C-alpha positions, -999 to 999 in steps of 0.1 A, spaced: 871 -659 409 907 -677 418 902 -708 431 938 -705 445 930 -676 462 898 -680 473 906 -715 492 940 -696 508 918 -671 521 891 -697 532 922 -711 551 941 -681 563 909 -670 579 897 -705 595 932 -708 607 930 -671 623 898 -685 639 915 -709 654 893 -737 639 896 -772 620 884 -779 592 855 -801 605 848 -772 628 841 -745 602 822 -774 583 798 -780 613 793 -745 617 777 -742 584 764 -774 579 783 -789 551 811 -818 552 849 -816 561 857 -828 524 835 -797 513 860 -775 531 887 -796 522 878 -790 484 878 -752 484 907 -750 505 924 -770 478 910 -752 450 889 -782 438 855 -764 443 841 -738 454 815 -728 477 780 -727 470 766 -689 467 739 -697 494 770 -707 517 786 -670 513 766 -654 545 771 -684 568 809 -690 555 818 -652 562 798 -651 595 816 -681 609 851 -664 595 840 -634 608 839 -610 579 819 -596 554 803 -616 518 823 -586 502 857 -591 522 852 -631 512 
């Protein structure tokens, strides 16, 4: 899994939903700093967050 691609995908989908990092973080119960780390490629979402993250972004886990 490429951190850059994953982060850029999360960012693009979040922006498409017109959400801020903080709004996305609130919806999936993580910090805004965590979302920032994912989007900048400094970390990955925990596997337990993939379902809620995909739902918040309006896609399937497979697409994510």
